[in-house]
C-alpha positions, 0 to 999 in steps of 0.5 A, a space after each residue: 770656743 763658745 760654740 764648743 761650750 754650747 755643744 758640750 753643755 747640750 751633750 751633758 744636759 741631754 745625757 743627764 736627761 737620758 738617764 733620768 728619763 730611762 728610770 721614769 720610762 721603766 716605771 710601769 714595768 717595775 710596778 708590776 714586779 714583786 718585792 724580790 724581783 724588784 730588788 734584783 732589778 734595782 741592783 743592776 742600775 748602780 754601777 752605770 748610772 752612778 758613773 754616767 750620772 755623776 759625769 753628766 749631772 755635775 758636768 752639766 751643772 758646771 757647763 751650764 753655769 759657765 754658759 750662763 756667765 758668758 751668754 750675751 743678752 738678758 733673754 739668753 742669760 735668764 733661759 740659761 739660768 732657768 736651765 741651771 736652776 732645773 739642774 740644781 733642783 734635780 740634785 735636791 730631789 736626788 739628795 733628799 728623796 732618792 739617795 736616802 733610799 739608795 743608802 737604805 737598800 744598798 747597805 747589804 750589797 757588796 759595793 766597791 770602795 768608791 760606791 761605798 763612799 758615794 752611797 755612804 753604806 758603811 756603818 749601816 749594817 745593823 739597820 733592819 730591812 723594811 717590812 714587806 708593807 713598807 717596801 712599796 712606800 720606799 719603792 714609790 718614793 724612789 720611782 717618783 723621785 726619778 719621774 720628777 728628776 726626768 721632768 726637771 732634766 727635760 725642762 733644763 734641756 728645753 730652756 738650754 736649747 731655747 737659749 742657744 737657738 735665740 742666738 741664731 734668731 
């Protein structure tokens, strides 16, 4: 059962890293887009990344916490705890840097009911669109948040796999 938990945790954390890394790797190409093109491209992410990210990130946190509680040895415990801290830091970056911009950008996009609740766009209809010179600051913040999240996810995966590898050593 413990090996199953290890494998599941690695799959979930690797999936969370894959989505964060995908956003980060798109950065050079997306910086070349104009305002209109950027907003068109931006809308394609929300359905898949919201579902996949929710499952992978929440599941990864829960599984990493369970693995930490059942790990044997101080080194394994602290490596797994470090992986958990990195995953939690990813969430902080999302909720403090990424989500406010998502909420701002999606207020005029037709979303299904669960997406409206997640992005909390209801009641924001009166907010004006950002001025042309302001959208680049929002874009840069959104893109930077995903680079930071990718680095944290990679750190988490490295710490997690090191903790698992130590068992065999």
